[in-house]
C-alpha positions as CSV (number, residue, x, y, z in Angstrom):
1,R,-0.1,-0.1,0.0
2,F,2.9,2.4,0.8
3,T,4.7,1.5,-2.3
4,S,1.5,2.1,-4.4
5,F,0.8,5.5,-2.8
6,F,4.3,6.7,-3.8
7,S,4.5,4.9,-6.9
8,E,5.2,8.0,-9.0
9,L,8.1,9.0,-6.7
10,W,9.5,5.6,-6.9
11,V,9.4,5.7,-10.7
12,L,11.0,9.2,-10.7
13,I,13.8,8.1,-8.3
14,Q,14.5,4.9,-10.4
15,G,14.6,7.0,-13.4
16,L,17.0,9.2,-12.0
17,A,19.1,6.3,-10.7
18,H,19.3,4.9,-14.2
19,S,20.2,8.1,-15.6
20,L,23.3,8.6,-13.6
21,R,25.6,7.3,-16.4
22,P,24.1,9.2,-19.2
23,L,24.1,12.5,-16.9
24,L,27.8,11.8,-16.2
25,W,28.5,11.6,-20.1
26,M,26.4,14.8,-20.3
27,L,28.4,16.4,-17.5
28,I,31.7,15.8,-19.5
29,I,30.1,16.9,-22.7
30,A,29.1,20.2,-20.7
31,V,32.6,20.8,-19.4
32,I,34.1,20.4,-22.9
33,L,31.4,22.7,-24.3
34,L,32.2,25.3,-21.6
35,Y,35.9,25.0,-22.2
36,V,35.6,25.3,-26.1
37,F,33.4,28.3,-26.0
38,A,35.6,29.9,-23.1
39,V,38.6,29.6,-25.4
40,A,36.6,31.3,-28.1
41,A,35.3,34.0,-25.9
42,T,38.8,34.7,-24.5
43,E,40.1,35.0,-27.9
44,L,37.2,36.9,-29.5
45,I,36.2,39.2,-26.8
46,G,38.7,39.1,-23.8
47,R,41.9,39.8,-26.1
48,R,40.5,42.1,-28.6
49,T,41.9,45.5,-29.0
50,I,38.9,47.5,-27.8
51,F,38.6,45.4,-24.6
52,E,42.1,45.5,-23.5
53,Q,41.7,48.4,-21.2
54,D,38.0,47.5,-20.1
55,E,38.3,46.2,-16.5
56,F,34.7,44.8,-16.5
57,V,35.4,42.6,-19.7
58,Q,38.8,41.6,-18.5
59,E,37.4,40.5,-15.3
60,R,34.9,38.3,-17.1
61,F,36.8,37.2,-20.1
62,G,40.4,37.7,-19.3
63,N,41.4,34.2,-19.2
64,V,39.9,30.8,-19.9
65,L,38.9,30.1,-16.3
66,R,37.2,33.6,-16.1
67,S,35.5,32.8,-19.6
68,M,34.4,29.4,-18.5
69,L,32.7,30.9,-15.4
70,S,30.9,33.6,-17.6
71,M,30.0,30.8,-20.1
72,F,28.4,28.8,-17.1
73,Q,26.5,32.0,-16.1
74,L,25.2,32.1,-19.6
75,M,24.3,28.5,-19.6
76,T,22.3,29.0,-16.4
77,L,20.8,32.4,-17.7
78,D,21.7,34.3,-14.6
79,S,21.5,37.9,-15.3
80,W,23.3,37.4,-18.5
81,G,21.6,40.5,-20.2
82,F,22.7,43.3,-18.0
83,D,25.6,41.5,-16.5
84,L,27.3,40.3,-19.8
85,A,25.6,40.8,-23.0
86,R,24.8,44.7,-22.7
87,P,28.1,45.8,-21.6
88,V,30.0,43.9,-24.2
89,M,27.5,45.0,-26.8
90,A,27.9,48.6,-26.1
91,K,31.3,48.3,-27.5
92,D,30.9,45.4,-30.1
93,S,27.8,43.9,-31.1
94,F,29.5,40.7,-32.2
95,G,29.9,39.7,-28.4
96,A,26.2,39.7,-28.0
97,V,25.7,37.3,-31.1
98,F,28.6,35.1,-29.9
99,M,26.7,34.9,-26.4
100,I,23.2,34.4,-28.1
101,A,24.7,31.5,-30.3
102,F,26.0,30.0,-27.0
103,I,22.7,30.3,-25.3
104,G,21.1,28.6,-28.3
105,I,23.5,25.7,-28.1
106,G,24.1,25.2,-24.5
107,V,20.6,26.0,-23.1
108,F,18.0,25.3,-25.6
109,I,19.8,22.0,-27.0
110,F,22.0,20.9,-24.2
111,W,19.5,21.3,-21.2
112,N,16.5,19.8,-23.2
113,L,18.6,17.0,-24.2
114,I,19.4,16.2,-20.3
115,T,15.6,16.6,-19.7
116,A,14.8,14.2,-22.5
117,I,17.3,11.7,-21.3
118,I,15.7,11.9,-17.7
119,V,12.3,11.7,-19.2
120,E,13.1,8.8,-21.6
121,N,14.6,6.7,-18.6
122,A,11.7,7.5,-16.3
123,Y,9.4,6.3,-19.4
124,N,11.4,3.1,-19.6
125,M,11.2,2.5,-15.9
126,T,7.4,3.1,-16.0
127,K,7.1,0.6,-18.8
128,S,9.1,-1.8,-17.0
129,D,7.2,-1.3,-13.7
130,Y,3.9,-1.7,-15.8
131,A,5.4,-5.0,-17.3
132,H,6.3,-6.3,-13.9
133,Q,2.8,-5.2,-12.5
134,A,1.1,-7.2,-15.4
135,K,3.3,-10.2,-14.8
136,E,2.4,-10.2,-11.1
137,Q,-1.4,-9.8,-12.1
138,E,-0.9,-12.8,-14.4
139,G,0.6,-14.7,-11.6
140,Q,-2.2,-13.7,-9.3
141,K,-4.8,-14.6,-11.9
142,K,-3.3,-18.0,-12.4
143,R,-3.0,-18.7,-8.6
144,E,-6.7,-17.5,-8.3
145,L,-7.7,-19.9,-11.3
146,K,-5.9,-22.7,-9.5
147,V,-7.7,-22.1,-6.2
148,L,-11.1,-21.8,-8.0
149,T,-10.6,-24.9,-10.0
150,E,-9.8,-26.9,-6.8
151,L,-13.0,-25.3,-5.1
152,F,-14.9,-26.5,-8.1
153,I,-13.7,-30.0,-8.0
154,E,-14.4,-29.8,-4.1
155,M,-18.2,-28.7,-4.8
156,D,-18.6,-31.1,-7.6
157,K,-19.6,-34.3,-5.7
158,D,-20.5,-36.6,-8.7
159,G,-17.5,-35.6,-10.7
160,S,-19.6,-34.7,-14.0
161,G,-17.9,-31.5,-14.5
162,E,-20.9,-29.4,-13.9
163,L,-22.4,-28.1,-10.7
164,T,-26.1,-28.2,-9.9
165,T,-28.0,-25.9,-7.6
166,E,-28.0,-28.7,-4.8
167,E,-24.3,-29.2,-5.1
168,F,-23.6,-25.5,-5.1
169,L,-25.8,-24.6,-2.2
170,G,-24.8,-27.9,-0.3
171,A,-21.0,-27.2,-0.5
172,M,-21.4,-25.0,2.3
173,Q,-21.5,-28.1,4.7
174,N,-17.9,-28.6,3.6
175,K,-15.6,-26.7,6.0
176,K,-12.9,-26.6,3.4
177,V,-15.1,-24.9,0.8
178,R,-16.2,-22.3,3.5
179,V,-12.6,-21.6,4.4
180,M,-11.6,-21.2,0.5
181,L,-14.4,-18.8,0.2
182,D,-13.6,-16.8,3.3
183,A,-10.1,-16.5,2.0
184,M,-11.2,-15.1,-1.4
185,G,-13.4,-12.4,0.5
186,L,-16.7,-13.9,-0.6
187,N,-19.7,-13.9,1.9
188,V,-21.1,-17.3,2.1
189,S,-24.5,-16.1,3.5
190,D,-25.5,-14.9,-0.1
191,L,-24.8,-18.0,-2.1
192,A,-28.4,-18.1,-3.6
193,D,-27.9,-14.7,-5.2
194,V,-24.3,-15.8,-6.1
195,W,-25.9,-18.6,-8.0
196,T,-28.4,-16.4,-9.6
197,L,-25.6,-14.2,-10.9
198,L,-23.3,-17.0,-12.1
199,D,-26.0,-19.3,-13.5
200,D,-27.0,-18.3,-17.4
201,G,-30.3,-20.0,-17.2
202,D,-29.8,-23.8,-17.8
203,G,-29.6,-24.6,-14.0
204,L,-25.8,-25.8,-14.5
205,L,-22.4,-24.3,-13.9
206,T,-19.5,-25.2,-15.8
207,I,-15.8,-24.7,-14.5
208,K,-15.5,-21.8,-16.8
209,E,-18.7,-20.1,-15.8
210,F,-17.7,-20.7,-12.2
211,T,-14.2,-19.3,-12.4
212,S,-14.8,-16.3,-14.5
213,G,-17.9,-15.3,-12.6
214,I,-16.3,-15.6,-9.3
215,R,-13.3,-13.5,-10.4
216,R,-15.7,-10.9,-11.6
217,M,-17.4,-10.8,-8.3
218,E,-14.3,-10.7,-6.2
219,G,-13.4,-7.3,-4.7
220,L,-14.6,-3.9,-6.2
221,A,-16.3,-3.5,-9.5
222,K,-13.9,-2.3,-12.3
223,A,-14.7,0.0,-14.9
224,R,-14.5,-2.9,-17.4
225,D,-17.0,-4.9,-15.3
226,L,-19.5,-1.8,-15.2
227,A,-19.1,-1.4,-18.9
228,F,-19.8,-5.1,-19.5
229,A,-22.8,-4.8,-17.2
230,M,-24.1,-1.6,-19.0
231,K,-23.5,-3.4,-22.4
232,H,-25.5,-6.3,-21.1
233,L,-28.3,-4.1,-20.0
234,R,-28.4,-2.4,-23.3
235,Q,-28.5,-5.6,-25.1
236,T,-31.3,-6.8,-22.8
237,A,-33.2,-3.5,-23.4
238,L,-32.9,-3.9,-27.0
239,S,-34.1,-7.5,-26.9
240,C,-37.1,-6.4,-24.7
241,A,-37.9,-3.7,-27.5
242,E,-37.5,-6.1,-30.3
243,L,-39.8,-8.8,-28.2
244,R,-42.3,-5.9,-27.7
245,A,-42.4,-5.0,-31.3
246,S,-42.6,-8.6,-32.2
247,A,-45.6,-8.9,-29.7
248,I,-47.4,-6.1,-31.3
249,Q,-46.7,-7.6,-34.6
250,Y,-48.1,-11.0,-33.7
251,Q,-51.0,-9.4,-31.9
252,D,-51.8,-7.7,-35.2
253,M,-51.4,-10.8,-36.9
254,I,-53.7,-12.7,-34.5
255,K,-56.4,-10.1,-35.0
256,S,-56.1,-10.5,-38.7
257,L,-56.1,-14.3,-38.2
258,E,-59.3,-14.0,-36.2
259,T,-61.0,-11.7,-38.6
260,D,-60.1,-14.3,-41.5
261,L,-61.3,-17.2,-39.1
262,R,-64.7,-15.3,-38.5
263,Q,-65.0,-14.7,-42.3
264,L,-64.0,-18.4,-42.8
265,A,-66.7,-19.5,-40.3
266,E,-69.3,-17.5,-42.1
267,D,-68.4,-18.9,-45.4
268,T,-68.3,-22.3,-44.0
269,G,-71.8,-21.8,-42.5
270,E,-73.0,-20.9,-45.9
271,V,-71.3,-24.0,-47.4
272,A,-72.7,-26.1,-44.6
273,G,-76.3,-24.8,-45.4
274,L,-75.9,-25.4,-49.0
275,F,-74.5,-28.8,-48.4
276,S,-77.3,-29.6,-45.9
277,E,-79.9,-28.4,-48.4
278,C,-78.4,-30.6,-51.2
279,Y,-78.2,-33.3,-48.8
280,H,-82.0,-33.0,-48.0
281,R,-82.8,-32.6,-51.6
282,M,-80.8,-35.7,-52.5
283,Q,-82.4,-37.6,-49.7
284,A,-85.8,-36.6,-50.9
285,H,-84.9,-37.7,-54.4
286,I,-83.5,-41.1,-53.2
287,E,-86.7,-41.8,-51.1
288,K,-88.8,-40.8,-54.2
289,T,-86.9,-43.0,-56.3
290,Q,-87.2,-45.8,-53.8
291,M,-91.0,-45.3,-53.6
292,Q,-91.2,-45.3,-57.4
293,D,-89.1,-48.4,-57.5
294,F,-91.3,-50.0,-54.9
295,F,-94.6,-49.2,-56.6
296,A,-93.1,-50.4,-60.0
297,K,-92.0,-53.7,-58.4
298,R,-95.5,-54.1,-56.9
299,K,-97.2,-53.2,-60.2
300,R,-95.0,-55.8,-62.0
301,A,-95.7,-58.5,-59.4
302,I,-99.4,-57.8,-59.7
303,M,-99.1,-57.9,-63.4
304,K,-97.1,-61.2,-63.2
305,Q,-99.9,-62.6,-60.9
306,E,-102.5,-61.6,-63.4
307,V,-100.8,-63.0,-66.3
308,E,-100.2,-66.2,-64.3
309,A,-103.8,-66.3,-63.5
310,A,-104.8,-65.8,-67.0
311,E,-102.3,-68.4,-68.2
312,E,-104.0,-70.9,-65.7
313,A,-107.4,-70.0,-66.9
314,A,-106.5,-70.3,-70.5
315,E,-105.0,-73.8,-69.6
316,K,-108.3,-74.8,-67.7
317,G,-110.2,-73.6,-70.7
318,V,-108.2,-75.8,-73.1
319,E,-108.6,-78.7,-71.0
320,E,-112.4,-78.3,-70.7
321,T,-112.4,-77.6,-74.5
322,A,-110.5,-80.7,-75.0
323,R,-112.7,-82.6,-72.8
324,K,-115.8,-81.4,-74.4
325,A,-114.4,-82.3,-77.9
326,A,-113.5,-85.8,-76.5
327,G,-116.9,-86.2,-75.2
328,E,-118.6,-85.0,-78.4
329,A,-116.3,-87.2,-80.3
330,A,-117.3,-90.2,-78.1
331,E,-120.8,-89.3,-78.7
332,E,-120.4,-89.2,-82.4
333,A,-118.6,-92.3,-82.3
334,A,-121.4,-93.9,-80.3
335,E,-123.9,-92.6,-82.7
336,E,-122.0,-93.9,-85.5
337,A,-121.7,-97.3,-83.8
338,A,-125.4,-97.4,-83.2
């Protein structure tokens, strides 16, 4: 906690520590730069004819050491305008140009280069620190996954690879499970709510659902988790809106189907009436035809009986005629015989 509170200071200190070697080389370069310009200032300003009797200039540029001190004053921008540049420029403007050129090289380039080196080292240390933190987080994640996997295996009594509601809620009877949950900072009194949050609706928990869900619930909510929850809520709201629109559409379709069914019922009633009328007419025609057939059969039977009676009567008449003819023939024969 202390290290995380002073993390920026620690990164800065590490950056400075790693910048010591480049800064040492920059210091050597600065000394060389000061010496080169001090030699040039001594020759171009201190030993010029117009400045030989000038005590002010000789005090500042009379020899190399004095010139190096003056160049260092220019490099630090310590009252360089009124203390160095303007007195020299009053007699020779070239001296002011020389000083401005040194300021451009020694200040705007050299000091910014030193700042860039320090910033680059601090940036590299920050990247290294982030990489170290990422490595630590990855190790922590692996350890948590290992613990959660062991917890899942401990809860899975039947070894099916999936947790049921009974196995999940009944795991609290196991002391080892309670200890592991307490160590992870999870409240065992809210397991029903935990199951509701972890379950995706199928009534079973796989090891992936269990481990990822518990890791998201552990500790404080992160921005990524909140964004995921908001996205899930937006998707749910969108799904509800789509379902509402589909329900309205289906309601309109049902109303249309009801209208069509009523029309079909009316049409079916008319068809049924026509069919019933046709049926009754056909039934009447069949009955009429049956009656006609019955009377025709009866008439044919009567006619047949009459024909048979007439034939019998004719046969009887022929027999009587034959008997009469035989009697008459016998009488004639008797008369002839007599």
